[in-house]
mmCIF file as Biopython writes it, N, C-alpha, C and O atoms, coordinates in Angstrom:
data_model
#
loop_
_atom_site.group_PDB
_atom_site.id
_atom_site.type_symbol
_atom_site.label_atom_id
_atom_site.label_alt_id
_atom_site.label_comp_id
_atom_site.label_asym_id
_atom_site.label_entity_id
_atom_site.label_seq_id
_atom_site.pdbx_PDB_ins_code
_atom_site.Cartn_x
_atom_site.Cartn_y
_atom_site.Cartn_z
_atom_site.occupancy
_atom_site.B_iso_or_equiv
_atom_site.auth_seq_id
_atom_site.auth_asym_id
_atom_site.pdbx_PDB_model_num
ATOM 1   N N  . MET A ? 1  ? -36.598 33.092 24.616 1.0 0.0 1  A 1 
ATOM 2   C CA . MET A ? 1  ? -37.989 32.611 24.818 1.0 0.0 1  A 1 
ATOM 3   C C  . MET A ? 1  ? -37.975 31.435 25.782 1.0 0.0 1  A 1 
ATOM 4   O O  . MET A ? 1  ? -37.140 30.537 25.673 1.0 0.0 1  A 1 
ATOM 5   N N  . THR A ? 2  ? -38.900 31.450 26.716 1.0 0.0 2  A 1 
ATOM 6   C CA . THR A ? 2  ? -38.998 30.353 27.676 1.0 0.0 2  A 1 
ATOM 7   C C  . THR A ? 2  ? -39.795 29.198 27.086 1.0 0.0 2  A 1 
ATOM 8   O O  . THR A ? 2  ? -40.497 29.368 26.089 1.0 0.0 2  A 1 
ATOM 9   N N  . ASP A ? 3  ? -39.688 28.036 27.694 1.0 0.0 3  A 1 
ATOM 10  C CA . ASP A ? 3  ? -40.411 26.869 27.206 1.0 0.0 3  A 1 
ATOM 11  C C  . ASP A ? 3  ? -41.921 27.109 27.293 1.0 0.0 3  A 1 
ATOM 12  O O  . ASP A ? 3  ? -42.683 26.718 26.409 1.0 0.0 3  A 1 
ATOM 13  N N  . SER A ? 4  ? -42.329 27.764 28.385 1.0 0.0 4  A 1 
ATOM 14  C CA . SER A ? 4  ? -43.782 28.007 28.529 1.0 0.0 4  A 1 
ATOM 15  C C  . SER A ? 4  ? -44.299 28.986 27.476 1.0 0.0 4  A 1 
ATOM 16  O O  . SER A ? 4  ? -45.432 28.860 27.012 1.0 0.0 4  A 1 
ATOM 17  N N  . ALA A ? 5  ? -43.464 29.966 27.098 1.0 0.0 5  A 1 
ATOM 18  C CA . ALA A ? 5  ? -43.858 30.901 26.093 1.0 0.0 5  A 1 
ATOM 19  C C  . ALA A ? 5  ? -43.945 30.193 24.740 1.0 0.0 5  A 1 
ATOM 20  O O  . ALA A ? 5  ? -44.874 30.425 23.965 1.0 0.0 5  A 1 
ATOM 21  N N  . ALA A ? 6  ? -42.979 29.337 24.471 1.0 0.0 6  A 1 
ATOM 22  C CA . ALA A ? 6  ? -42.961 28.611 23.229 1.0 0.0 6  A 1 
ATOM 23  C C  . ALA A ? 6  ? -44.165 27.693 23.118 1.0 0.0 6  A 1 
ATOM 24  O O  . ALA A ? 6  ? -44.749 27.543 22.045 1.0 0.0 6  A 1 
ATOM 25  N N  . ALA A ? 7  ? -44.538 27.070 24.255 1.0 0.0 7  A 1 
ATOM 26  C CA . ALA A ? 7  ? -45.696 26.165 24.263 1.0 0.0 7  A 1 
ATOM 27  C C  . ALA A ? 7  ? -46.979 26.951 24.029 1.0 0.0 7  A 1 
ATOM 28  O O  . ALA A ? 7  ? -47.867 26.489 23.311 1.0 0.0 7  A 1 
ATOM 29  N N  . ALA A ? 8  ? -47.084 28.121 24.620 1.0 0.0 8  A 1 
ATOM 30  C CA . ALA A ? 8  ? -48.286 28.944 24.476 1.0 0.0 8  A 1 
ATOM 31  C C  . ALA A ? 8  ? -48.444 29.387 23.023 1.0 0.0 8  A 1 
ATOM 32  O O  . ALA A ? 8  ? -49.540 29.369 22.462 1.0 0.0 8  A 1 
ATOM 33  N N  . ILE A ? 9  ? -47.316 29.784 22.432 1.0 0.0 9  A 1 
ATOM 34  C CA . ILE A ? 9  ? -47.359 30.219 21.020 1.0 0.0 9  A 1 
ATOM 35  C C  . ILE A ? 9  ? -47.720 29.023 20.128 1.0 0.0 9  A 1 
ATOM 36  O O  . ILE A ? 9  ? -48.528 29.156 19.210 1.0 0.0 9  A 1 
ATOM 37  N N  . SER A ? 10 ? -47.136 27.887 20.392 1.0 0.0 10 A 1 
ATOM 38  C CA . SER A ? 10 ? -47.412 26.688 19.616 1.0 0.0 10 A 1 
ATOM 39  C C  . SER A ? 10 ? -48.882 26.370 19.613 1.0 0.0 10 A 1 
ATOM 40  O O  . SER A ? 10 ? -49.459 26.088 18.563 1.0 0.0 10 A 1 
ATOM 41  N N  . GLN A ? 11 ? -49.515 26.412 20.813 1.0 0.0 11 A 1 
ATOM 42  C CA . GLN A ? 11 ? -50.915 26.111 20.924 1.0 0.0 11 A 1 
ATOM 43  C C  . GLN A ? 11 ? -51.790 27.130 20.243 1.0 0.0 11 A 1 
ATOM 44  O O  . GLN A ? 11 ? -52.778 26.783 19.597 1.0 0.0 11 A 1 
ATOM 45  N N  . SER A ? 12 ? -51.421 28.413 20.390 1.0 0.0 12 A 1 
ATOM 46  C CA . SER A ? 12 ? -52.249 29.498 19.835 1.0 0.0 12 A 1 
ATOM 47  C C  . SER A ? 12 ? -52.112 29.543 18.314 1.0 0.0 12 A 1 
ATOM 48  O O  . SER A ? 12 ? -53.016 30.022 17.629 1.0 0.0 12 A 1 
ATOM 49  N N  . GLU A ? 13 ? -51.013 29.058 17.784 1.0 0.0 13 A 1 
ATOM 50  C CA . GLU A ? 13 ? -50.775 29.099 16.333 1.0 0.0 13 A 1 
ATOM 51  C C  . GLU A ? 13 ? -51.287 27.831 15.627 1.0 0.0 13 A 1 
ATOM 52  O O  . GLU A ? 13 ? -51.407 27.816 14.402 1.0 0.0 13 A 1 
ATOM 53  N N  . ALA A ? 14 ? -51.588 26.773 16.389 1.0 0.0 14 A 1 
ATOM 54  C CA . ALA A ? 14 ? -51.907 25.501 15.772 1.0 0.0 14 A 1 
ATOM 55  C C  . ALA A ? 14 ? -53.079 25.614 14.797 1.0 0.0 14 A 1 
ATOM 56  O O  . ALA A ? 14 ? -52.961 25.212 13.639 1.0 0.0 14 A 1 
ATOM 57  N N  . ILE A ? 15 ? -54.216 26.159 15.258 1.0 0.0 15 A 1 
ATOM 58  C CA . ILE A ? 15 ? -55.395 26.266 14.391 1.0 0.0 15 A 1 
ATOM 59  C C  . ILE A ? 15 ? -55.179 27.296 13.264 1.0 0.0 15 A 1 
ATOM 60  O O  . ILE A ? 15 ? -55.471 26.986 12.109 1.0 0.0 15 A 1 
ATOM 61  N N  . PRO A ? 16 ? -54.680 28.505 13.558 1.0 0.0 16 A 1 
ATOM 62  C CA . PRO A ? 16 ? -54.455 29.472 12.486 1.0 0.0 16 A 1 
ATOM 63  C C  . PRO A ? 16 ? -53.533 28.947 11.390 1.0 0.0 16 A 1 
ATOM 64  O O  . PRO A ? 16 ? -53.780 29.198 10.210 1.0 0.0 16 A 1 
ATOM 65  N N  . MET A ? 17 ? -52.479 28.226 11.755 1.0 0.0 17 A 1 
ATOM 66  C CA . MET A ? 17 ? -51.579 27.674 10.756 1.0 0.0 17 A 1 
ATOM 67  C C  . MET A ? 17 ? -52.285 26.644 9.907  1.0 0.0 17 A 1 
ATOM 68  O O  . MET A ? 17 ? -52.107 26.626 8.689  1.0 0.0 17 A 1 
ATOM 69  N N  . LYS A ? 18 ? -53.084 25.785 10.517 1.0 0.0 18 A 1 
ATOM 70  C CA . LYS A ? 18 ? -53.807 24.763 9.789  1.0 0.0 18 A 1 
ATOM 71  C C  . LYS A ? 18 ? -54.841 25.438 8.869  1.0 0.0 18 A 1 
ATOM 72  O O  . LYS A ? 18 ? -55.049 24.990 7.742  1.0 0.0 18 A 1 
ATOM 73  N N  . THR A ? 19 ? -55.479 26.497 9.341  1.0 0.0 19 A 1 
ATOM 74  C CA . THR A ? 19 ? -56.440 27.209 8.509  1.0 0.0 19 A 1 
ATOM 75  C C  . THR A ? 19 ? -55.756 27.769 7.276  1.0 0.0 19 A 1 
ATOM 76  O O  . THR A ? 19 ? -56.265 27.627 6.165  1.0 0.0 19 A 1 
ATOM 77  N N  . LYS A ? 20 ? -54.603 28.405 7.462  1.0 0.0 20 A 1 
ATOM 78  C CA . LYS A ? 20 ? -53.886 28.985 6.352  1.0 0.0 20 A 1 
ATOM 79  C C  . LYS A ? 20 ? -53.477 27.925 5.333  1.0 0.0 20 A 1 
ATOM 80  O O  . LYS A ? 20 ? -53.560 28.133 4.123  1.0 0.0 20 A 1 
ATOM 81  N N  . THR A ? 21 ? -53.031 26.777 5.861  1.0 0.0 21 A 1 
ATOM 82  C CA . THR A ? 21 ? -52.583 25.675 4.980  1.0 0.0 21 A 1 
ATOM 83  C C  . THR A ? 21 ? -53.753 25.155 4.149  1.0 0.0 21 A 1 
ATOM 84  O O  . THR A ? 21 ? -53.632 25.009 2.932  1.0 0.0 21 A 1 
ATOM 85  N N  . ASN A ? 22 ? -54.867 24.880 4.786  1.0 0.0 22 A 1 
ATOM 86  C CA . ASN A ? 22 ? -56.025 24.328 4.066  1.0 0.0 22 A 1 
ATOM 87  C C  . ASN A ? 22 ? -56.621 25.350 3.141  1.0 0.0 22 A 1 
ATOM 88  O O  . ASN A ? 22 ? -57.091 25.002 2.058  1.0 0.0 22 A 1 
ATOM 89  N N  . THR A ? 23 ? -56.613 26.640 3.550  1.0 0.0 23 A 1 
ATOM 90  C CA . THR A ? 23 ? -57.189 27.676 2.686  1.0 0.0 23 A 1 
ATOM 91  C C  . THR A ? 23 ? -56.359 27.803 1.387  1.0 0.0 23 A 1 
ATOM 92  O O  . THR A ? 23 ? -56.908 27.968 0.297  1.0 0.0 23 A 1 
ATOM 93  N N  . LYS A ? 24 ? -55.032 27.722 1.536  1.0 0.0 24 A 1 
ATOM 94  C CA . LYS A ? 24 ? -54.169 27.788 0.362  1.0 0.0 24 A 1 
ATOM 95  C C  . LYS A ? 24 ? -54.461 26.648 -0.578 1.0 0.0 24 A 1 
ATOM 96  O O  . LYS A ? 24 ? -54.376 26.797 -1.797 1.0 0.0 24 A 1 
ATOM 97  N N  . ALA A ? 25 ? -54.813 25.487 -0.001 1.0 0.0 25 A 1 
ATOM 98  C CA . ALA A ? 25 ? -55.090 24.293 -0.828 1.0 0.0 25 A 1 
ATOM 99  C C  . ALA A ? 25 ? -56.513 24.357 -1.419 1.0 0.0 25 A 1 
ATOM 100 O O  . ALA A ? 25 ? -56.903 23.495 -2.206 1.0 0.0 25 A 1 
ATOM 101 N N  . GLY A ? 26 ? -57.271 25.379 -1.033 1.0 0.0 26 A 1 
ATOM 102 C CA . GLY A ? 26 ? -58.603 25.568 -1.585 1.0 0.0 26 A 1 
ATOM 103 C C  . GLY A ? 26 ? -59.655 24.808 -0.787 1.0 0.0 26 A 1 
ATOM 104 O O  . GLY A ? 26 ? -60.779 24.639 -1.260 1.0 0.0 26 A 1 
ATOM 105 N N  . ALA A ? 27 ? -59.316 24.355 0.397  1.0 0.0 27 A 1 
ATOM 106 C CA . ALA A ? 27 ? -60.272 23.591 1.208  1.0 0.0 27 A 1 
ATOM 107 C C  . ALA A ? 27 ? -60.728 24.449 2.398  1.0 0.0 27 A 1 
ATOM 108 O O  . ALA A ? 27 ? -59.993 25.307 2.888  1.0 0.0 27 A 1 
ATOM 109 N N  . SER A ? 28 ? -61.949 24.192 2.839  1.0 0.0 28 A 1 
ATOM 110 C CA . SER A ? 28 ? -62.433 24.848 4.049  1.0 0.0 28 A 1 
ATOM 111 C C  . SER A ? 28 ? -61.974 24.066 5.267  1.0 0.0 28 A 1 
ATOM 112 O O  . SER A ? 28 ? -62.367 22.911 5.425  1.0 0.0 28 A 1 
ATOM 113 N N  . PRO A ? 29 ? -61.160 24.650 6.128  1.0 0.0 29 A 1 
ATOM 114 C CA . PRO A ? 29 ? -60.602 23.883 7.263  1.0 0.0 29 A 1 
ATOM 115 C C  . PRO A ? 29 ? -61.697 23.422 8.223  1.0 0.0 29 A 1 
ATOM 116 O O  . PRO A ? 29 ? -61.533 22.416 8.913  1.0 0.0 29 A 1 
ATOM 117 N N  . TRP A ? 30 ? -62.810 24.150 8.270  1.0 0.0 30 A 1 
ATOM 118 C CA . TRP A ? 30 ? -63.856 23.798 9.240  1.0 0.0 30 A 1 
ATOM 119 C C  . TRP A ? 30 ? -64.802 22.700 8.676  1.0 0.0 30 A 1 
ATOM 120 O O  . TRP A ? 30 ? -65.454 21.987 9.438  1.0 0.0 30 A 1 
ATOM 121 N N  . LEU A ? 31 ? -64.858 22.585 7.360  1.0 0.0 31 A 1 
ATOM 122 C CA . LEU A ? 31 ? -65.734 21.578 6.765  1.0 0.0 31 A 1 
ATOM 123 C C  . LEU A ? 31 ? -64.951 20.354 6.301  1.0 0.0 31 A 1 
ATOM 124 O O  . LEU A ? 31 ? -65.405 19.218 6.443  1.0 0.0 31 A 1 
ATOM 125 N N  . GLU A ? 32 ? -63.755 20.610 5.740  1.0 0.0 32 A 1 
ATOM 126 C CA . GLU A ? 32 ? -62.992 19.516 5.126  1.0 0.0 32 A 1 
ATOM 127 C C  . GLU A ? 32 ? -62.022 18.864 6.106  1.0 0.0 32 A 1 
ATOM 128 O O  . GLU A ? 32 ? -61.629 17.715 5.903  1.0 0.0 32 A 1 
ATOM 129 N N  . GLY A ? 33 ? -61.623 19.579 7.176  1.0 0.0 33 A 1 
ATOM 130 C CA . GLY A ? 33 ? -60.638 19.027 8.086  1.0 0.0 33 A 1 
ATOM 131 C C  . GLY A ? 33 ? -59.304 18.875 7.399  1.0 0.0 33 A 1 
ATOM 132 O O  . GLY A ? 33 ? -58.873 19.770 6.672  1.0 0.0 33 A 1 
ATOM 133 N N  . ASP A ? 34 ? -58.649 17.762 7.617  1.0 0.0 34 A 1 
ATOM 134 C CA . ASP A ? 34 ? -57.363 17.514 6.970  1.0 0.0 34 A 1 
ATOM 135 C C  . ASP A ? 34 ? -57.580 17.137 5.512  1.0 0.0 34 A 1 
ATOM 136 O O  . ASP A ? 34 ? -56.615 16.887 4.789  1.0 0.0 34 A 1 
#
């Protein structure tokens, strides 16, 4: 994997990963934030 590919994946995964984490905790990622 190239650095540019890794960076693109990192950026594209940032919000989905946060959404999954907050959803598991029972919080709405769009309303509750962190």
